[in-house]
N, C-alpha and C positions, 0 to 999 in steps of 0.2 A: 504493500500500500504506500509506504513512504517513497519508494522509488517511482511509482506511478504518479504520485502527486507532484513530485519534483519535476518529472518530465512534462506534465500538463501545465505546471506553473511557468516553466521556461518557454513552452510553446505559446502560451497566451501572451506573455510579455513580448516575445518576438513578433507575433502577429500584430499586436497593438502598435509597436514601433514601426513596423513596415507600413501599416495603414496611415500612420501619422506622418511618416517621412518616406514616401514611396520612391523617391529618387536617390536616397542615400544607400551606400554600401555598408551594411551593418555587420559587426562581429557577432559571434555566438553569445548567447546569454549564459553567464557563468553563475552557478549557485553554490554558495559556500555555507559552512556550518558556523553559526555564532559561537563565541567562546563560552557563553553562559545561556542556560535554557530560558532564563527570564527575559533575555533579549529577543527571543523568538526561535523559530525552528529552521528558518532559511534566511540567509543574508545575500543580497544581490548587489554587487558593486557596479555602478553605472559609469565609472571612469573610462572604460574602453569606448564608450559611445560619445564621449564629449567632442572629440575631434571630428568624426564623420558627421555628427549632427550640429556641430558648431554651437553647442549649448552646454552650459555648466552642468556637471553631474547632478547637483542638487535640484536643479530645475527639471531635469529629465525624470528624476525620482518623483518629484511632485506631480508632474504631468501623468505619469503612470498611475500613481496612487489615486489621483482625482478622476481619471478617465477610463480605467480598465474595467470597472464594474466588478460584479461578484464572480468568484471562482469557486466551484464546488470543492469542499474540503478545506478551504481557506477561511479562517475566522477574521483575520485582521492584517492590514498592511500599513506599515508606518515608515515615514521618511526619517532617515538618520544622517546628520552631517558627517562628513562633507559631501557624501553622494551615495548613500546606501538605501536600499529598501530592506527593512526587517519584516519578515512575514511569519505570522503565527498560524499554526494548523488548528482546524476545528477539532479540539481534543476529543470531545465526546463521539463524534462521527468516526474518527480514526480508531478509537478504542472499541467501538461497536464492531467495526469491520475486522479489526485485528482479533477480537475475542471470538468472532465467528469464523476466523481463519479464511477470510475472503481473499481470493487472489485474482486481481484484474487480468483479463486475457492479454497474453503477450505474444507477439509474433516471433516465432522461432526461425532463425535463418536456415535456409536450405543447405544441404551438403553435409557430408560426414567429416568429422575432425579426427585426425590421427595424432595420438600422443605417444611418443616413443620415450621410454624411460628405463632406468636401471642399467641395462646394457653392460653388465659386468663381464670382463674377460673370463671365459670358463676354464681357468687354470688353477684356481685355488678358492678357499673359502671367502665368502662375502665379508667385508669389514665395515666399520662404522661410517666411513665416507660413502660407501655404496648405499647405506641406509638413508642418508640425506637425499640422495638422488631419487630413490624409490618412493620415499614418503612425500617429497615435493611433487613428483609425477603423479602418484596415486591421488593425492589431494586435488591436484589440478583436474584430473579426470572426474573426480566427484563434484567439483565446482561446475564443470561443464554439464554433467548429467543432472545436477540440481536445476539447471536452466533448460532441461529437456533437449539438450543437444545429443545427436548420435555420435558416439565416440568409439573408435577402435584403439585398443591398447597394445602396443608392440614393444618387444624387448629384443633389440638387435644383438645377435650373438656372433662375435668375432672369433670363430673357431679355427681360423687359419693364420692368425697373426703371431707376432713375436712371442707373446706371453705363453700361448699354448705350445709353441715350438720349444720354448725353454724348459717346460715341464717334460715334454717328450725327450729332450736331451738328458734331463735328469734321470729319467727311468732307464733310457737305453745306453747312455754313455757313462753315467756315474754309478747307477745301481746295477747296470748290466742285466736288466730284467727282460724276459721274453714277453711276447704279446699275450700268451696264455697267463703268465704270472701277473701282468698288469690287469688283465680282465678279471682275475680272481680278486685283486685288490679293490677294484671299482665296486665290488659287491659288499665291501666292508662298511660298517657305519662310519659316517663322517669322513668319507674318502677325501673330501675337500680339505680337511685339516692336514691330512698326510701330504697333499699337494702344496699346501701353504709352507710347510717346513722344507719340502724338497725345492720349491721355487727359490727360497732364500739361499739354500746350499748351492744351487746352480749359479746364482749371482756371485757368490764367493769363488766358485770354480773358475768363472770367467775372469775375475779380478786377479787370480793367482797366475794366470798365463793367458795373454791376449790371443794366442794361437787357438785357444779353446773356442773362441768365437766362430771359428770356421764350422764347427759342429752346428751352431745355430743357423748359419747361412745355408748349409746343406739340408738341414731339416726343414727350413722354411720352403725351400724349393721342392723338396719331396712331398710335403703336405699338399701342395697344389696339384699333384698327380693323384687323382682319385683312385687309381688302381694300385697304388703303392702300399706296402706294408706299413710305412710310416704314417700315411694318411689314415689307415685303419686304426692305428694306435692313437693318433690324435683324436679321431672320432670317438673311440672308447672313453678316453680321458675327459674330453670336453662334454660329452653327453652325460656322463656320470656326475661331473661337477655341476653342470647346468641343472640337473634334477635336484641336487642339493640346494642350489640357489633358490629354486622355486619353492622348495619346502621351507626354507628360511623365511622368504617373503610371505608365504602363506600364514606364518605365525602372526604376521602383522596385518592380515586380511588384505594383502596386496595380490591382485590377480592380473593375468595377461590374456589377451585373445590370440596372439600370434607371435611366434618366435622365428623371424627371418634370419637365416644363417649366411655368413659370408661364403661358405663353401658352395652353396647353391648359386649365389650371385656369380661365382666363377664358373662352376661346372654347367650351369644352365645358360651360359653365354650372355648374361646380362651385360657384362662389360663390353663384349664384342659389339653388341647392338649400340651401346652408348658411345663407344669409341668411334664408330663409323659416323654417327650423328655429330659428334664433337669436331671431328676432322673436317667434315663437309661444311659445317658452319664457321670454320676458322677459329673456333674456340681454342683448339690445341694446335701448336706448331712444332715442327721437328727442329731440334737445335743441332747445328752443324759444327759448333766450335765452343771453346771455353770449358768450364768445369762440368757443364751439363751436356756435353757433346753426346749425341746418340739418344738423348731423352726426348720424350714428348712433354712439352711444357705449356703452361698458360700463365697469364699475368697474375701475379700475387694480388689477392684481394686487398683493397685499400691503397693501391698504388695508381698513379695517373698515367694514362697513355700520352706519350709525347706527341703522337700524331694528332691527337684531339686538340692540341694547342697550336698546331702549325697551320698557317694559312694555306688554303688550297690542298690540304692533305688528301682530299677525296680524289684529286686528279692523278695520284700515283697508283700504279697497280702492284707495287712492291708490298709484300706483307709487312706489317708493323714489326720492327725490331724491338724486342723486350730486353732491357738491360739485365745483366746477369743477376744483380741483387734483387730485381723485381720478378725473377722467374720462380714459378712453383712447379716442381717436377710432379707429373701425374703418372707417367710410365718411365721406369728406369731404363738405362741403356742396355741392361740384360733382358729386357722385355717384361719384367715383373711389374704389376700394377700396384701403385701405392694405395694407402688407406683412402685418401681423398678421391681417387679415381673410382674405386668401388662404391664409395659413398655417393658420388654423383649418379652412378647407374641406379643405385638403390632408391634415391630420391626421385629420379625420373619415373621409376616404377610406382612409387607412392602416389604421384600425381597422375598416373595413367598415361605417361608420355613415352614409354619405352617400347610398347608393342610386344612385350613378353610378360609372362606370369610365372610364379612359382608353382611347384607341385606341393601338395599339402597332405599331411597325415596327423592324426591325433597323437598327442604326446603326454599330456598331464591332465588328470581330472581332479578338480577341487572337491572338497567335502560337500559343497552345495550343488555338485554335478556339473558345474560350468566346465566346458571343455577348452583346453588350450591347445592350439595347433602349432605345428612346426614345419618349416620348409624341408623338402626331401627330393631326392632324385626320382623316386617312384612314389606317387601320391595316391590318395583315395579319391574316388569319383565325386562323392557328395561332401562338399565342404562349404563353409561360409565364403562370401566374397570379401576379399581384403584388397586394399589399394584403391586407386582412382578416387582420392579424397579431395575435398575442397580446401582444407587447411591442415597445416602440420605444425606441431610444437615438439621440438626436440629438447629433452631435459638432459643437458650435457654441461660439464663444468666449464668455468670461465676460461680455462687454459686451452680449450678447443675452439675459441672464437675465430681464429684465422681459418681453420679448416671449414667451419660452418659457413663463414663468409665466402670462401672459395666455391662451395657448392652453390650458394645463391648466385654468385657471379656467373657460374657456368650455366645456370638456368636462364639468366638474362641474355648471355651470349647466344644461347639457342633460340632466343626470341620468346621465351616463356615468362614474360614480365609479371603476368597475373599470378602465376604459381610462385614466383620469387617474392612477390608482395605478401603472400599468405604463408610464408615459411618463417617461423619464429624460433630463434635459438633461445631457449629458456635456460639461461646460464645461472650458475651459482658458485659460491666459493667453498673452500675445503672445510673439513671437520678435523679438529685436533683434540688434544686432551689437556685438561688442566694438570699441572704438576701433581696435585693431590690425587687426581684420578689415575694418573700413570703409576704413582707409587702404590696405590691400592691394588692395582693390577699386577704388582710384583716386579715392575721395571726398576732397575737401579739408576738413580739420577745423580748427576754431579751437582755441586753447589750452584754452578751456572744454570743448569736445567731447572733447579728449584726456584730460581729467581725469575724465570721466564713467565710470561702470561699464558703461554700454551706450548705444548710439545707436539711437533709434527709427527705424523705416522708415516711408515714406509713399508710397503709390502715386500719390496726386494730385500730389505734388511730383516724382514720378519718382525718388525716393530709395529704394533698396532693392536686393535681390538676386533676380534672376530665378531660378526654380527650375532651369531648364536650364543657366544659367551656373554656378550653384553645383555642380551635378552634374559639369559639364565640368571645372571647376576642381579638384574633389576627385579625379576620375579621373586628371587630368593629374599632380597631386601624388603620388598613390599610384603611378602608373606610373613616375615618376622613381625612386622607392624600389625598385620591383620590377625595373626595368632594371638598377640597380646591383647588386642581390643575385643575379639570375638571368639573366645575359647569354646563357647557353646556350639559353634558350627562344626560340621564334619570337616575333615581334612580336605576332601574334594571341594567343598564349598569355599573354604578359605583359599585354596589354590586358584580356583576360578576367579575370585574377587581380586587376588593378588596379581593375576595375569592381566586382568582388565586395567588395574591401576598402573602396572609396569608399562604396558603398551601405550596407555594414555599419556603417561609421563614422557616416554621416548618420543612419541609422535608430536606432542605439544612442544617439547624442547627443540625438535628439529624445525618446527614451523614458526616459532615465535620470533626468530631472528630474520631480518630481511635477507634475501638471497645473496646479496653482495657482501654480507658479513661473514667473517671467519668465525666458526663456532668452536669454542673450547668446551668440550663435553665434561660434565661433572655429575657423578652419581647422586651426591647429596642434594645438589641444587635441583636436579630433574625430579627427584622423588619427594620434594618438600610439599607438605600439605598447605603451606602458606606461600603468598606471593604469586608471581606470574608463572604458574605451573599447571600441568594437566590435572594432577590430583586436586588442586584448589578448585578448578572448574567443575570436576566431577562431584566434589563434595557439596558444592552449591546445589546441584541437581538432587543429590541424596537428601539434603536438608529440606528442599522444597517438597519432595515426595513424602518425607516424614510428617509434614504438617497435616497432610490429608489422612495419613494413617492414624495419627493421634486424634484427629477430629472424627475418625470413623466415617469418613466420606468416601464413597466409591470413586477412586481417582479417574478410572477410565471413563465412567459415565459423566463426571463433572467436566473433564477436559475434552470430551468429544464435542461438546457444544457449550463453551464457556458463556457465550452471549445469552443463552437461555436462563442462566443463573443470576444475571445482573440486568436491570432495566437501563434503558437509555438515560432516564432521569437520574439514576444513581451515578452513571458515568459523568453526566454534566455536573452534578453536585460535587462529587469527590475529586474531580480533575480541574475544578475552577479555582481561580485566585492564586496568589503567590504562595500560599501555604501548601498548595497541591503540586508545586514544582518538583518535589522529591518523587511523588508518585509518577508524574508525567515523564520524568527522566527515564524511569524504568520502562514505561509503555513506549516512549519514543525510541529508546535503544532496541527494544524488542521488535519494533516495526522495521528496523534497518537491515534485517538479515539479507534479504534479496538485494538491497542496495549495496551492501558490503560484498556480496558474491559477485555482483557486476564489477565492482571496483577491482577485486582480485583477478578476475578474468582479463579485464582491460589492461591491467598493468603487469600481468603474470607475476603477482606477488601475494601468495597465500598468507603472509604474515599479518595482513589486515584482518583476516578471519580469526587468527589467534588473539589479536588485540580486541576484537569484538567479543569473543568468548570471555576474555578476562574482564572487560568492562561490565558485561552482564553479571558475571559472578561477583564483582566488587559491589555493584549497585544493589544486587540482591542481598548480599551479606549485610550491608548497612541497613537495608529495609528490614531484614529478618531480626536484627538486634533491636531495632527501634520500635517495632510494632508487635506487641503480643497478640497475635491474630486469634488464637484459640480462646482467649479470655475477653475478647471484644464484646461488650454488651449490646451494641447497636447491630441488629441482625443485617440490615442493609449494608452498613459499612463493612461488616465481617465478610459478607458475600463479595463485596468489591475487592477487599484485600485478598481473598481466596482466588478471585479471578485474576488479580495481578500476579499471584504466585503461579497459577496455572499457565498463563501466557508466557511468562519469563521462563518457566521450566520447559515448555514446549520449544521455544526458540533456542534455548541453550542445548537441548538434546539435538535439535536439527543442526545447529552450528558445529557441535562436536562430531556429529555423524559425518558431516562433510570433511572434517579433519581426520576421519577414520577412527574416532574415539568413541567407545561405548561406555555406558555408566553402570557401575555395579550396584547391587541392591543395598549394600552397606559399605561404609568406609571405616 
């Protein structure tokens, strides 16, 4: 309702100004949030209109206020120096609509959205940094689905890259294991942990003698031959590790629809099709000299073509010469395709621009029976349709910005500007550990390390936090707390509650920081029942639920239609006047859920949703302590207070659900 009212208000003001100044070129109407609720619900600055209308902002505000007439849902409009309109919502009508859970019809844009996230190299156990990617991506999927968008969730699997090759080298060159021995190991629990340690050992082996790197080069080349024994070993390892990754993410209720693999991009000749198109369009050129002699290159994203700044450049038939420092190698001189080249082909498929498709087979079934598909050389006939989407969001860390921009520039070079415009790199920064957290995990820290604000993790060095270990540790810590608070429950019940608290703590911690912030993870901070944490928000919902239990009111019946329990007259009475601002803040914040969801999608920033959950929890906590609802003697006021609790509770549950957080029955 809040979002719809804001849109209608902006539209009416724009229409009024266009009718009054038909010849003027007008900027968009911007609606801000006043710093205090007593000032109003919307603030509209008129300063951007002063120059095109040749009128003082204050005069424009006065003209709008005097001439716009009534607007449904708006109670009052006031002029505020030096040039603002402060607008107050009709509180009672908003509360009636919100309590009835009315949702104005919204136009859902056509076209499917593809969100690619997680994309862990299938060479070792998932770690804490991967969890940030997966939680950001999964939350963004939930945000889009909240808005009724059709979304495909993909998890790209680089099963032919350097990291997988290194683990193959570890098994075959260091441990001297046969294919049969490796296959037997893949069936062992937590095979990904075994690979974690082996991967670190391989890095040390390379460091001992640089000649050992030849084994990596040979293995990389052999993996690309689908018929080789090395490729079969890589397939065994990567598939087993991938299955473990899905099991890990399933613990966080994170699911995927399709797992496209790099091996099929190669073996189904995706790159060949893309390569031909890129050469024909002149996006790629063959380099005949310099350090990149024999390579196929394109201009590095972010650099400027000299030809574009030269007069009459179009008169020359000579291909543009790209300076050596501006060259991005796509195909190496030995004929192997770099990561970016395969990514270009993959994204052409995503947009339906390649003229080829994967083969598909079922790979993983979730407990809710949702089927996850994987690319394959031989597929199944009946499968969902993937690819050919309208928009793409790639959740990939900030270090991959250049590679992502290169793919976008390749699409533009091919003439697919609309596709490039709908390709979004959802970037984020790394996750580290606080020194306290690293020490708790058993790592030995120097005095210098102890003084740092955070400790970086490194998979190659084997230093970091495995995702499953982190989850186990959080659940164990939460269970200790639940055990002490609720000894009357069964062990299974306490474990279930502890798991919900731990996952809520982790997901909230990963989401409350803006994407471009480096996160320093800390167990104690994440699990705290106070402050800006998942447990604090969950606890607010549990408290709200307990009010109805203590009052012996059927929660489901009351919350199914809150408006039935409170009259419009009561809303008018209890939300009127300055003394009601405290109540109105709660109702106003509750009305903003869809508005915040819109903001999160528009900015690809889920942190706004975490802030919304925290604000609701804070406001409710203050309300809870200030108003003894169950002992309220005035029955109409009591019903209004219960309605307030019900609406806040509903919106908090919805907000947390979009964050992938469930609420336990007890805390």
